[in-house]
N, C-alpha and C positions, 0 to 999 in steps of 0.2 A: 402349567403352560407359561414359557417366557414370554415376558413383555417385549418392548422395543423402543428406540429412540427415534424421534421426527426432528429433523433438523429444519428449523422454519426461518427463513429470512424476512426481516421485516422493513419496513419504509425507511428510506434513507434521509426523508425530510417530509414528503407530502404523504399525509396517513390514507390517501385515497389509492396509493399504489401496493396496498396490501392484496394478496391474492384470495380467491375464494377458497383453495386448497388450504392455504395456511390458517385461515380462519376456522375451516372445519376441523383441521388438526389441534388447533388451540381448545376449541370446545371440546373435543373427544379426549383430550389428555387427562391423565389422572394427576399430573403435575406439570407445572411449566417452570422450567429452570431459566431466570432471566438475570441480567448484569444488574440491573436496576429495578426493582418491584414496583417503584413509583412512575417511572418513564414506561415501563410495560404496561402498568396499571391503566395509565391515559389511553392507549391503544386499544386495550381490551375494553374500556368503558365506551369508548367510541363506536364499538361494533356490538355492544351488549353481550360481550363474553365473559361469562364468570368461570375463573379458574382457580386453582390452589397455585399461588407462586412461592418460589423459594429462590433466593439469591446465589447466583453462581457467577464469579468474577474471577479475576486473576489472583486475588489474595485468598480464596477460600477452595479453588477448583479440585485440587487434590483430594481434600477431604471430603468436599461434597460428593465427587465423583464415586467414591466408594459407598456413600450412602444412596445415590442415584441407580448405581448399578445393582445393589442389592434389591431394590424396590423392582426394578425392571425382571429381574431374576424370579420375583415373586409374583409377575404377571401385569405390573404395572406399565402404562404407557407415559413416556416422559417426552415432552416437548422442549426443544432447547432453542433459544432466542437471544441475540444481542441485543443493544440500544438501538443500532441500525445496520442493515444490510445482512450479508450472510455470515451467520457464525463461523468462528476459525479462521476468517480472513482478516487478520489484524485485529482479532476480537478473541474472548475465551471460547473454549470447547474442544480443542484438541486432545486435551487429557481425557476428556469424557468419551469421545469417539473411541479413542485408542481403548480406553478400559472396556467399552462394550464390543469391540472386536476381539479383544483378548477373551472376553467372557463368551465369545460365541452369540451376542445378542444381534438382533437385526437393526441396522440402521438405515433410514430413510431419509432422503435429502431431498427437500422440495425447491423448485426453482423461484427465483424472486429478485428484488431489487439488489443492484450491486453498483456502488461510486466507481469501481474501477472500470468495470465494462460502460457505464454511462459516459464516463470522461474519455475513455478510449474512443468511442464512436463519435463524439461531439467534437473531438481534438481536431478530425479531418485528417489526421495522420495514418500511415499504413497499418492494418489491422490484421493482415495475414499472419505475421509474426510477432510476438510482442512479449514483454516480460513484466509482471508485477513483482515489485521488491518491498511492499507494505512501507514503511516511513524511511525516507532518505537517511543514509547514515550521517552522524554529524561531524566525525572526523574526515579531514580533507581527503588523506589518501584513499580513504575506503570510498568516499564519495566520486573521487575522478575516476577510480576503477568501475563504480556502477554506471558512471554517464559515458563510459568509452564503449558500451555495447554495441553491437552492430543492428540490433532489433529496437522497434519502438518500446519507449521505458514508461511505465505507468506506477506513479508514487503517490503515497500520502505526504503532506508537507504541513508544519505548522505554519499558519500565516506570518508568525514573527520571523521565520526562517527563509521563507520563499525569495525576498530579495538577495541575502547571503549565498543561497544555494545556485541561483541563477547566475549570481557574479562569478562564481567558479565555472560554470559551464560557458559564459561568455567570454572567460579567459583562455578556455581550451576551444572553443569554437564558436565565435561570435554569431555566426550565420546560421548555427543550428536551430530547426524550426521547434517551437514549444507552443503549447496551449495550458493556460492557467485556468482550470473550470473550478469555480467557486459557487458554494451553496446549492449543490445540484439539486433539483426537484422544489426547491424553497421558492419562496416570493422574491428574493433577490438574486435569483440564479444568474451568473455570468460566466462567459467562455471567452477569453481573451487570447487571440492568437496571435504570434509574431516570431521575431528570432530572439536569440538569447540574449543579444546585446540591447535589443528594443525593450523586452519585458524587464531585464534586470534593473535598467534605468527606471522604468516605470514604476516598478514596487520599491526601489529605493526611496524614490520620492513620496512614495503613498503607500503605506502598509495595507496589504489587502485583509478584509475582515471575513470570519467565518471560516468554514471547513473547507479545505484546498486539496484539490488532486491535481498534481503535476502529469502532463503527458509530455515527453520528448523524443523527437525523431531521433532514428538511429543514426550513430557515429558514421561518416563516411569513412571508405578504405583509404588509408595513408601510409603507403610503402610498409605495410605489416608492422609499424611501430606501435607499441603500448602508450595509450595516452598518460599512463600512471609513470611511466619511464620519461617521457618528454617533460611531465610535469615537475618530476624530482630533478631533472637537470636544471630547469627554470628555477626553482627553488634554490638550488645551489648557486646559481648565478647571483641572483638576488641577495644571497648572503655575503657574498663578496669573491666568490670562486671564479676563475677566469673558465670562459665555455668551454674550451677544448678540454681542459682538465676535468670539469664537471661531467663531462660527456663520457670521457674515460673511466671516469669512476663508476658511473650508473651502467655503462656498457659492461664492465666487469661483473658487477652484481646481477645484471639481468640477462645478459647474452644478447643484447640488442646492438646493433651496428652503432658504434662510436660516431663514425661520420654523418650518418642519418640522423642521430640524435643531435649532434652540432648544428647541422642544416636547419632540423625543424625549430630548434630555439633562434638560431640566427635570423631565420625567417620571420618569426614573432618579433 
C-alpha cells in the first residue's frame, strides 16, 4: 500500500503558532523532511515529538526527492516542513510535491502560519485581489514592472534592500501606500504604514532589522501607460537624451503613445 506526503507549515516566529494537526502529523510520520534538522529539532523538542529527520533543502532536493518518493511507494508517510511557514512558498518542496503527483502518491496539505497572509492583513491594504511575488527582483527594470501592478503586492525583502526598493517606488509614485511588516509574530514585531516617499526616507536613515515583508498598494490607473515605459524614458533623459527624442524611441519599442510618455516624464 502506498504511503503519502503531508505538507506541514511551521511557525514563522512564535512557536505557539503550531497547529494540533501539524503536531499530530509530525508524530505519526515515518520520516520528517526538513530544511535544517537543528532548527526543526528545536520545534519538535518543545512539544515532545520524536521523529526521524532527514535534510531536505535547495541543494539536495532532487536527489532526496527520489529517495523519499521510493519510501512512500513502500508505504511510508513523509512529513515535509521548512524552517518557517508553508513549504514551497519561497521555500523548498516543489520538486517533492511534483514527484509525488507524478508517482500517483497522495499529497495532503495542512493549513498554518504564513508570513505573506499575516502581512497582507496587517497592512490594512485591500486584500480582495492581491499578488505574492516571493522576493522582489533586484534589477531595476524587473522591479519597476512588478511595482506597476494594479493589485496589492506582497513580497519578501532583505532588510538591506528595503530602502533601495522603496526609493524606486517613491520615484514612480511617491504617494503609493506601503506597509513594512517586520519580525511578524516575534518579540519585536512591527508594522509601519505610510507612503512610499515617507518610508523610503525612514529606512534610508535607519535600516530595518530582522525578516521583512513589504505590502504595496496597487498602482493607480494612469492613462494606460506602462510604468516600465515611463521609467525607460526618464532614464534616457537622465543619461542626456532630449525628452521628446527619448519618448519617441520608447514609443517605437513599446507601442505606447510618444506624447503620453513625454507628458508623463515632463510632469514629474
